[in-house]
C-alpha positions, 0 to 999 in steps of 0.5 A: 898187554900191560907192562910186564910186572917183573920189570918193575922195581921191587919194593923192599918192605913186603907190607904194601900199606907203608908209611908213604902210602898212609901219608899219601892217603892222609894227604888226599883225605885232608885235601879233599875235606877242605876242597869239598867242604868249599865245593858243597857250598859253591853252587849255593853261594853262586845262587845267592849272588845271582849266578846259576848252573850256567856260571857253575858250568863255565867256572868248572869248564875253565878250571877243567881246561887249566887243570888239563894243561897243569896235569900234563905240566906236572907229568912232564916235570916229573918225567925230568926231575928226580925228586917228585915230593917237593913239587907235590907239596907246592901243589897242595899248598897252592890248592889250599890258598886259592880254594879258601880265598873264593870266600873273599870274592863275589864276581864271576871273574874272580871266583873263576880265576881262584877256582882255576888257580886251585885246580891248577895246584890240583892238577899239577901235583896229580901225576906226581902223587900217582907216581909216588904211590905207584913207586911205594907198592909192588905192581901186584898191589896197584889196584888195592893202593889206588883204591885206598887212595881214592877211599881216602879221597872220597872220605875227605869228600864225605867229611867236607860236605858233612861239616859244610851241612852242619855249618849251613845248618847253624846259620854260618854264611857261605863265605865263612865256610869257603874261608875255613877250607884253609885248615884242612888243605894245609894239613894235607900239604904238611902230610905230604911233606913230613909223612911221605918218604920218597924213594930214590932212583937207586933201587933199580931203574932211574926214575927220570929222563935225561934231556933230549930223551924221546919217551916211547909209550906201549901202543896199547896205552894210546888205545887205552887213552882213546877210550878214557877220552871218549868216556870222559866227554860225558863225565861232567862235574859232579858238583852239578849233582848239588844243583839238581838236588837243590832243584828236586828239593825245592821245586824251583830256583826260588826255593833253593835258598832255604837252609833245610833244602841246601843242607839236604842237597849237600847231604845227598852230595855227601851220599855220593862221596860216601858211596864212592869211598865205600866202593873204591877199595873193593873195586881196586881189589877186584882189579888186582885179581881180575883184568882191570880193563874188563872191570873198568868197562863194567864201571863205565857201563854203570856211568852210562846207566847213571846218565840215562837215569838222569836224562829220564828222571833228574826231577824226581828225588827218588830216582836222583838219589838212585843216580847219585848212588850209582854215580858214586859207584862208577866214579870209584871204579873210574878213578881207581882202575884208570890209574891202576891200568896206566901203572901196569901199562907204563915202565918206572921211567914213563910213569910220571909223564903217562899219568899226566897224560891220562890226567889231561885226557880226563880233564879235557873230557870233563871240561867239555862235558861240564860246559855243555851240560851246565848250559843245557841245564840252565835252558832247561834241557836236562833230558838232552844234557844227560842224554848226550852225556850217555851217548858219548859215554857209551862209545867210550865204553864200547871202545875200551871193551874192544881194547880189552878183548884185543888185549887177551891176544896180546903178548904180556 
């Protein structure tokens, strides 16, 4: 079913953890440190300026719509340019500047515009960075490489909220915390610029297409994308977990503005990201030794169970903590194995474009789900919001299970 690993260019260095892999992991860590430090206080910042979960869902939904186009655009760019690294660095710089600039504005329109710009930078660089990582390791290590990259991402997503919670506890105003995200964001760009070494096309097949070439993706890749897209329709933004935690801790919207409640809500979000960081590499390792789609289906099933739990008991702090931990596990499986599986499906010259299409499909699903779940939460319909997310996620899980079963009979 996946593209034959023997057709992939061999990496000369037998050690898969190379300078390039470490540079990508460091860049991902620093970027998410800054991004999540700002994201952790963003829902709370919105509350202080009179905006609620509906505004957050709208903001995330619009950003997801823009990022879906930018991810596709990054994939298309990577399909035709030989050097991907400069475009990756540009994406990191845009994200760092736009994210920190949110601390300078208070209107919903300005916040949405800056959030969207930041996510455009994140989206554009994503398929290009994923290409660089796939090109730096052999096919037998895709799961571990993407697991390590996701672990770096989530460790940054732990350190950022922890730093934010510490600063909130010190009484620092939210907009200053958002402004401080510029520092780690620029460190991420520097890691990508000065540590990563991009391979050229001299080691085997060309890494870019000629104008007029028509890409021909394996049919199994399109079937895989259908399952990813269906599951994504129930995969809402995890920033809404901060709102749920603050509501469960404070007992209502009027009570969530105390420093203790806000700090604890952010710490619970950090728990989610720490769980993801801890799970990503082991899941990727299992994916290298077992059929990746089968392991991904199990991860999707955990996601459906998480949403069912939120539908039944999102107002209970005990069950919310359980759902946060489960969410961290399934997010690790989703983000690690979707990329690793796609890398196996795709020949080298189609990886950049294929990663862009995969990321675009995910972003569209996130956009729709964030809008729907955010709006339903605002009107007090948590069971319906998470029940719908669980239902569409279950359809995607069953579809991908069918693809995995059919794939056992396909030639490799």
